C-alpha positions in Angstrom: 23.4 -79.4 -25.2 24.1 -79.6 -21.4 22.5 -82.7 -21.2 25.6 -85.5 -20.5 25.7 -88.1 -22.8 23.9 -91.7 -21.9 24.8 -90.7 -17.9 23.6 -93.5 -16.7 22.1 -94.6 -13.1 23.1 -94.5 -9.5 23.8 -98.0 -9.6 26.6 -97.8 -12.1 29.6 -95.9 -11.8 30.0 -95.8 -15.9 27.2 -95.1 -18.6 27.3 -96.3 -21.7 29.8 -95.1 -24.6 28.9 -92.9 -27.6 30.1 -93.2 -30.7 29.6 -90.6 -33.8 30.7 -90.5 -37.3 30.6 -87.0 -39.1 31.2 -85.7 -42.5 30.4 -81.9 -43.7 30.6 -81.2 -47.2 31.7 -77.3 -47.4 31.9 -76.6 -51.2 35.6 -77.0 -51.9 36.3 -78.0 -48.6 35.2 -81.0 -46.2 35.7 -82.0 -42.5 35.7 -85.5 -41.2 35.3 -86.5 -37.4 34.8 -89.7 -35.4 34.1 -89.2 -31.5 33.9 -91.3 -28.5 32.0 -89.8 -25.4 31.6 -91.7 -22.2 30.1 -90.3 -18.8 30.7 -91.2 -15.1 29.1 -90.9 -11.6 26.5 -89.1 -13.8 28.2 -86.1 -13.4 31.6 -86.3 -15.5 32.0 -86.7 -19.3 34.9 -87.3 -20.8 35.0 -87.2 -25.0 37.8 -87.5 -27.5 37.2 -86.5 -31.2 39.5 -86.8 -34.1 38.9 -84.2 -37.2 40.3 -84.0 -40.6 39.4 -80.6 -42.5 40.3 -80.6 -46.1 41.9 -77.6 -46.9 40.3 -77.7 -50.7 42.2 -75.1 -53.1 43.8 -73.3 -50.1 47.1 -75.0 -51.1 47.0 -74.1 -54.7 45.5 -70.3 -53.8 49.0 -70.3 -51.4 51.3 -71.4 -54.7 49.6 -68.9 -56.9 49.6 -66.0 -54.4 53.6 -67.0 -53.5 55.2 -66.5 -57.1 57.8 -64.7 -57.3 61.0 -64.2 -59.8 63.0 -66.2 -57.2 60.3 -68.7 -56.8 58.3 -69.2 -59.9 56.2 -71.9 -58.5 55.1 -70.7 -55.3 55.2 -72.1 -52.2 54.2 -75.6 -51.8 52.7 -76.1 -48.0 53.0 -80.2 -48.9 49.4 -80.6 -47.4 46.1 -81.1 -48.3 44.7 -81.4 -44.8 45.2 -80.9 -41.3 44.0 -82.9 -38.1 42.9 -81.5 -34.9 42.8 -83.7 -31.6 39.5 -82.6 -29.0 39.9 -84.1 -25.3 37.1 -82.6 -23.4 36.1 -82.9 -20.0 32.6 -81.5 -18.9 30.9 -81.2 -15.7 27.2 -81.3 -14.7 26.8 -78.2 -12.2 23.4 -78.1 -12.2 20.7 -80.6 -12.9 17.6 -79.7 -14.9 14.9 -78.4 -12.5 16.8 -77.9 -9.2 14.7 -75.2 -7.2 16.2 -71.8 -6.7 14.1 -69.5 -5.5 10.7 -70.7 -6.9 12.6 -71.4 -9.9 12.9 -74.6 -11.9 16.3 -74.4 -13.2 18.1 -75.8 -16.5 20.5 -77.8 -16.7 24.2 -76.4 -16.3 27.7 -78.3 -17.5 30.7 -76.5 -17.8 33.4 -78.0 -19.8 37.7 -77.6 -20.6 38.3 -78.7 -24.1 41.9 -79.6 -25.0 42.7 -78.7 -28.6 45.6 -79.7 -30.7 46.2 -78.9 -34.4 48.7 -81.5 -36.4 49.7 -79.9 -39.2 48.8 -76.2 -38.7 52.4 -75.4 -37.3 54.2 -77.1 -40.6 52.5 -75.0 -42.7 53.2 -71.8 -41.1 57.0 -72.8 -41.3 56.8 -73.3 -44.8 55.1 -69.7 -45.1 57.8 -68.3 -43.1 56.0 -67.4 -40.1 53.0 -65.7 -42.3 50.4 -66.7 -39.8 52.2 -65.9 -37.2 52.6 -62.1 -38.5 48.5 -61.9 -38.7 47.8 -63.6 -34.9 48.5 -67.5 -35.0 50.6 -68.3 -31.7 50.3 -72.3 -31.1 49.1 -75.5 -32.4 47.3 -75.9 -29.4 45.2 -74.1 -26.8 42.1 -75.0 -24.4 38.6 -73.6 -25.3 36.0 -73.1 -21.7 32.2 -73.5 -22.0 29.2 -72.8 -20.0 25.8 -74.6 -20.9 22.4 -74.1 -19.8 19.5 -76.5 -21.5 16.1 -76.6 -20.7 13.0 -79.0 -22.3 9.8 -77.3 -22.4 7.5 -80.7 -22.6 4.6 -78.6 -24.1 5.8 -76.0 -26.7 2.8 -76.0 -29.3 1.8 -79.6 -27.8 5.4 -80.9 -28.5 9.1 -80.7 -26.6 11.0 -77.8 -26.9 14.7 -77.9 -26.2 16.6 -75.0 -25.6 20.5 -74.5 -25.3 22.2 -71.1 -24.4 26.1 -71.0 -24.0 28.7 -69.2 -23.3 32.6 -70.1 -24.9 36.0 -68.8 -24.3 38.3 -69.7 -27.0 41.4 -68.9 -28.8 40.8 -70.7 -32.0 40.4 -69.4 -35.5 37.8 -71.4 -37.1 37.3 -73.7 -34.2 41.0 -74.2 -34.1 41.6 -75.8 -37.8 43.7 -72.9 -38.6 45.3 -72.8 -35.0 44.9 -70.4 -32.4 45.4 -66.6 -31.3 47.3 -65.5 -28.1 44.1 -64.1 -26.4 40.9 -65.2 -25.2 37.3 -64.0 -26.8 34.0 -65.1 -25.2 31.2 -65.8 -28.1 28.0 -67.0 -27.6 26.6 -70.8 -29.1 23.0 -72.1 -28.8 20.2 -74.2 -30.3 16.8 -75.0 -30.2 15.4 -78.3 -31.0 11.7 -79.1 -31.7 10.3 -82.7 -32.1 7.8 -83.1 -34.5 7.1 -86.7 -33.6 8.9 -89.0 -31.4 11.2 -90.0 -33.2 11.5 -87.1 -35.8 13.0 -83.4 -34.4 14.0 -80.4 -36.1 16.8 -78.0 -34.9 18.3 -74.7 -35.6 22.0 -74.0 -34.6 24.4 -71.2 -34.2 28.0 -70.2 -33.5 29.5 -67.1 -32.9 32.6 -66.5 -34.5 35.2 -64.1 -33.1 38.2 -64.1 -35.0 41.5 -64.0 -33.5 43.4 -63.4 -36.7 44.0 -60.3 -39.4 43.8 -61.3 -42.7 45.9 -62.2 -45.5 44.1 -61.0 -48.7 42.7 -63.6 -51.1 44.0 -66.4 -48.2 42.5 -65.5 -44.7 39.7 -63.6 -44.8 37.4 -62.5 -41.5 35.2 -65.3 -39.9 32.1 -65.3 -40.0 28.9 -66.6 -37.8 28.2 -70.2 -38.6 24.4 -71.5 -38.5 23.0 -74.7 -39.1 19.4 -76.1 -39.9 18.7 -79.4 -39.1 16.4 -82.5 -39.3 17.1 -85.7 -36.6 15.6 -88.8 -37.5 15.9 -91.6 -34.2 16.4 -94.5 -36.3 15.1 -97.0 -33.4 12.2 -96.9 -30.7 15.0 -96.6 -28.0 16.7 -93.5 -28.9 19.9 -95.0 -29.1 20.8 -94.6 -33.1 20.4 -90.9 -34.7 20.9 -89.7 -38.0 20.7 -85.7 -38.8 21.4 -83.6 -41.6 21.9 -80.1 -42.1 22.2 -77.5 -44.3 25.4 -75.3 -42.9 26.1 -71.8 -44.3 29.3 -71.0 -42.7 30.3 -68.0 -44.7 33.9 -66.9 -45.2 36.2 -70.0 -44.5 40.3 -69.3 -45.1 40.2 -68.2 -48.8 36.5 -69.3 -50.2 33.3 -68.6 -49.1 31.1 -71.5 -48.4 27.5 -70.8 -48.2 26.2 -74.5 -49.5 27.7 -76.5 -47.0 25.6 -79.5 -45.6 26.5 -82.1 -43.0 25.8 -85.9 -42.2 26.2 -87.5 -38.9 25.3 -91.0 -37.6 25.2 -91.6 -33.8 24.8 -94.6 -31.9 24.5 -94.6 -27.7 25.1 -97.8 -26.6 
C-alpha cells in the first residue's frame, strides 16, 4: 500500500518500528522472510528484509539435465537455497485526501528498492554461464515503484481500501533468480475489505514480466502472481496482525506451483 508504516506524529521524528515474519509454502519450493521497517518525519520509510528462497527440486533437475558422457553425475550446484536482501526507501509524495481541482486524491508513494541475491551468481558460474545465455546479467539491481492507495469508508457499509501501483524492474521472479539487463514495467495492486473491525479479506495481484528466455524443464516463463488473503487483527489497537493466504503463482523456474499458501505475523511497536 501507499501508506507508510507507523508514521508517528508531528511531535516525533521517529515513528515506531515494525517487524514481520513470513513463510510461503510453494509446493516443492518455499520462502522465509524477516522484515524491519522504520518511518521518519512522517514522510520517509526505510526498510530491510532478508529472504531465503528454497530451490526445492531445481538442484536435482539440473543434475539430471546435465548428465553426459564426460559428466555422468551431472552438475551439482551445491546449493539448496539463495538469499535475497532488500534495502527499501519510500517517500510519501501526496497525503491522502489532498484536494486537487476539487478531487480528494489518494495517498501516493514513490519507492526505490535495492536488491542483492547472495547465491545466484555462484549457480550461474557452476552452470558455465547458462543463465547468462538466457538473459541473466547481475546479482543485484533496483526496483522503482509508484503506488496509490485510497480508503472508501462506506463501501457496502464497511471500509474498502484500494491500491494500484507501477513497478519498473529487471528482476527474474522478484530477484530470486537474479536480474536481467533491461527494465520492464508491471502492474501491482490489491483490494482490502474490512468485514469486521478486526477481520479483513484481501485480493492481491502482481504482474510478472520475465526478463529471461527459457531452458526446457529448468527455467520456464513467469506467470502473474495472485493471492487471496484473510487478515486478523490480534489486538484492539491493531499493533499485531496475522495474515494467511492462498497463492497460485504458476510457473516457478522448473515447476508449476498453484497450490501455495502464505502466513505472516507482523507487529508494529
